[in-house]
C-alpha positions in Angstrom: -29.9 -3.1 4.2 -26.3 -1.9 4.7 -24.2 0.3 2.6 -20.8 -1.4 2.2 -17.7 0.1 0.6 -15.5 -2.3 -1.2 -12.1 -0.8 -2.1 -10.0 -2.5 -4.8 -6.3 -2.8 -4.4 -5.7 0.1 -6.7 -8.0 2.3 -4.7 -11.2 2.3 -6.7 -14.2 2.3 -4.4 -17.6 0.5 -4.9 -20.3 1.6 -2.5 -23.1 -1.0 -2.6 -26.4 -1.5 -0.8 -26.4 -5.1 0.3 -29.5 -6.7 1.6 -29.7 -8.1 5.1 -29.1 -11.8 5.3 -26.7 -11.8 2.4 -23.0 -12.1 3.0 -20.4 -9.4 2.2 -19.0 -11.8 -0.4 -22.4 -12.1 -2.1 -22.8 -8.3 -2.2 -19.4 -8.1 -4.0 -20.0 -11.0 -6.4 -23.5 -9.9 -7.3 -22.3 -6.4 -8.2 -19.2 -7.3 -10.1 -16.7 -6.0 -7.6 -13.2 -7.0 -8.8 -10.9 -8.6 -6.3 -13.3 -11.0 -4.7 -13.3 -14.2 -6.6 -15.4 -16.4 -4.3 -14.3 -19.7 -5.9 -16.1 -21.9 -3.4 -19.3 -19.9 -3.5 -19.3 -19.1 0.2 -18.7 -22.5 1.7 -15.5 -21.3 3.6 -13.5 -23.8 1.6 -11.0 -21.4 0.0 -9.7 -18.0 0.8 -10.6 -16.2 -2.5 -12.9 -13.8 -0.8 -10.3 -12.5 1.6 -10.3 -8.8 2.6 -8.8 -6.5 5.1 -11.5 -4.9 7.3 -11.1 -1.2 8.0 -9.6 -0.8 11.5 -12.6 1.0 12.8 -14.7 -2.1 12.1 -12.5 -4.9 13.4 -14.0 -5.0 16.9 -17.6 -4.5 15.6 -17.7 -7.7 13.6 -18.5 -11.1 15.0 -15.4 -13.1 15.9 -13.8 -15.5 13.4 -14.6 -19.1 14.0 -12.0 -21.9 13.8 -12.8 -22.8 10.2 -12.4 -19.2 9.0 -9.1 -18.9 11.0 -7.8 -22.1 9.2 -8.8 -20.8 5.8 -7.1 -17.5 6.3 -3.8 -19.4 6.6 -4.1 -19.9 2.8 -4.9 -16.2 2.1 -2.4 -13.8 0.4 -0.6 -11.9 3.1 -3.2 -12.3 5.9 -3.2 -9.8 8.7 -4.0 -11.4 12.1 -6.2 -8.5 13.1 -7.8 -7.2 9.9 -8.1 -10.2 7.6 -11.6 -11.7 7.1 -13.3 -14.0 4.6 -16.3 -12.1 3.3 -18.3 -15.3 2.9 -18.4 -15.5 6.7 -19.8 -12.0 7.4 -23.6 -11.8 7.3 -25.0 -8.4 6.4 -27.4 -6.6 8.8 -28.2 -3.0 9.5 -25.4 -3.0 12.0 -22.9 -3.2 9.2 -24.0 0.0 7.5 -20.9 1.9 6.6 -18.5 -1.1 6.7 -15.4 -0.6 4.6 -13.3 -3.5 3.3 -10.1 -3.5 1.3 -9.1 -6.1 -1.3 -5.6 -7.6 -1.2 -3.3 -7.3 -4.1 -4.4 -10.7 -5.3 -6.4 -13.8 -4.1 -4.7 -17.2 -3.9 
C-alpha cells in the first residue's frame, strides 16, 4: 500500500492509502478526489486523469509509453516532464509518498 497525496488545483490536499496493484487514477476515483474525471475508466483512451507529478517523483516513475505520450497531447496544458495519466501508473510500495497535482481542468 502507498500513501499518495492528490492536490486539487486550488490547493486542497487528499492523502489516501491506495492498495498495491491499483492505479493512481483508481485511488482518486474510488475516494472522490475532485479533478480526476477518468472518463474512459483507465483504458488510456482519453486524457481526463491528467496530473502533474511532483518534480521529486518524475524520475522515480516508470517511463511513459507511446500510447500515454499520444494521449497527453490532448491534455490541458501538458508539461513535457511532469504530465502523466494516472491510469497508467500502477501503485506499489515504491510509490509511498507520491504527490500529484491536478490541472486547472481536464479536457
